[in-house]
DRENGU-830464 format. One record per residue: x, y, z of N, C-alpha, C in turn; residue number from 1. Coordinates in Angstrom, 1 decimal, decimal comma, always signed. Layout:
REM DRENGU-830464
+--------+--------+--------+--------+--------+--------+--------+--------+--------+-----+
:   n.xx :   n.yy :   n.zz :  ca.xx :  ca.yy :  ca.zz :   c.xx :   c.yy :   c.zz :   i :
+--------+--------+--------+--------+--------+--------+--------+--------+--------+-----+
:      X :      Y :      Z :      X :      Y :      Z :      X :      Y :      Z : NUM :
...
+--------+--------+--------+--------+--------+--------+--------+--------+--------+-----+
//
This chain:
REM DRENGU-830464
+--------+--------+--------+--------+--------+--------+--------+--------+--------+-----+
:   n.xx :   n.yy :   n.zz :  ca.xx :  ca.yy :  ca.zz :   c.xx :   c.yy :   c.zz :   i :
+--------+--------+--------+--------+--------+--------+--------+--------+--------+-----+
:   +0,8 :   -1,2 :   +0,0 :   +0,0 :   +0,0 :   +0,0 :   +0,9 :   +1,3 :   +0,0 :   1 :
:   +0,9 :   +1,9 :   -1,1 :   +1,7 :   +3,1 :   -1,2 :   +1,0 :   +4,3 :   -0,6 :   2 :
:   +1,8 :   +5,1 :   +0,1 :   +1,2 :   +6,3 :   +0,7 :   +1,1 :   +7,5 :   -0,3 :   3 :
:   +0,8 :   +7,2 :   -1,5 :   +0,8 :   +8,3 :   -2,5 :   -0,4 :   +9,2 :   -2,2 :   4 :
:   -1,4 :   +8,8 :   -1,5 :   -2,5 :   +9,6 :   -1,2 :   -2,1 :  +10,8 :   -0,4 :   5 :
:   -1,0 :  +10,6 :   +0,4 :   -0,5 :  +11,7 :   +1,2 :   -0,1 :  +12,9 :   +0,3 :   6 :
:   +0,7 :  +12,5 :   -0,8 :   +1,1 :  +13,6 :   -1,7 :   -0,1 :  +14,2 :   -2,4 :   7 :
:   -1,1 :  +13,4 :   -2,7 :   -2,3 :  +14,0 :   -3,3 :   -3,0 :  +15,0 :   -2,4 :   8 :
:   -3,1 :  +14,6 :   -1,2 :   -3,8 :  +15,5 :   -0,2 :   -3,0 :  +16,8 :   +0,0 :   9 :
:   -1,7 :  +16,6 :   +0,1 :   -0,9 :  +17,8 :   +0,3 :   -1,0 :  +18,7 :   -0,9 :  10 :
:   -0,9 :  +18,1 :   -2,1 :   -1,0 :  +18,9 :   -3,4 :   -2,3 :  +19,6 :   -3,5 :  11 :
:   -3,4 :  +18,9 :   -3,1 :   -4,7 :  +19,6 :   -3,2 :   -4,8 :  +20,7 :   -2,2 :  12 :
:   -4,3 :  +20,5 :   -1,0 :   -4,3 :  +21,5 :   +0,0 :   -3,5 :  +22,8 :   -0,4 :  13 :
:   -2,3 :  +22,5 :   -1,0 :   -1,5 :  +23,7 :   -1,4 :   -2,2 :  +24,4 :   -2,6 :  14 :
:   -2,8 :  +23,6 :   -3,5 :   -3,5 :  +24,2 :   -4,6 :   -4,7 :  +25,0 :   -4,2 :  15 :
:   -5,4 :  +24,5 :   -3,2 :   -6,6 :  +25,3 :   -2,7 :   -6,1 :  +26,6 :   -2,0 :  16 :
:   -5,0 :  +26,4 :   -1,2 :   -4,4 :  +27,6 :   -0,5 :   -4,0 :  +28,6 :   -1,5 :  17 :
:   -3,3 :  +28,2 :   -2,5 :   -2,8 :  +29,1 :   -3,6 :   -3,9 :  +29,8 :   -4,3 :  18 :
:   -5,0 :  +29,1 :   -4,6 :   -6,1 :  +29,6 :   -5,3 :   -6,8 :  +30,6 :   -4,4 :  19 :
:   -6,9 :  +30,3 :   -3,1 :   -7,5 :  +31,2 :   -2,1 :   -6,7 :  +32,5 :   -2,0 :  20 :
:   -5,4 :  +32,4 :   -2,0 :   -4,6 :  +33,6 :   -1,9 :   -4,7 :  +34,4 :   -3,2 :  21 :
:   -4,7 :  +33,8 :   -4,3 :   -4,8 :  +34,5 :   -5,6 :   -6,1 :  +35,2 :   -5,8 :  22 :
:   -7,1 :  +34,6 :   -5,1 :   -8,5 :  +35,2 :   -5,2 :   -8,6 :  +36,5 :   -4,4 :  23 :
:   -7,7 :  +36,6 :   -3,5 :   -7,7 :  +37,8 :   -2,6 :   -7,6 :  +39,1 :   -3,5 :  24 :
+--------+--------+--------+--------+--------+--------+--------+--------+--------+-----+
//
C-alpha cells in the first residue's frame, strides 16, 4: 500500500491555498 494519497492530499491543500490567496 503506497502512501501516494499523502502527496495527493498535500498537493490539493496547497492548490486550494494558492487559489484562495490568488483570489484575494
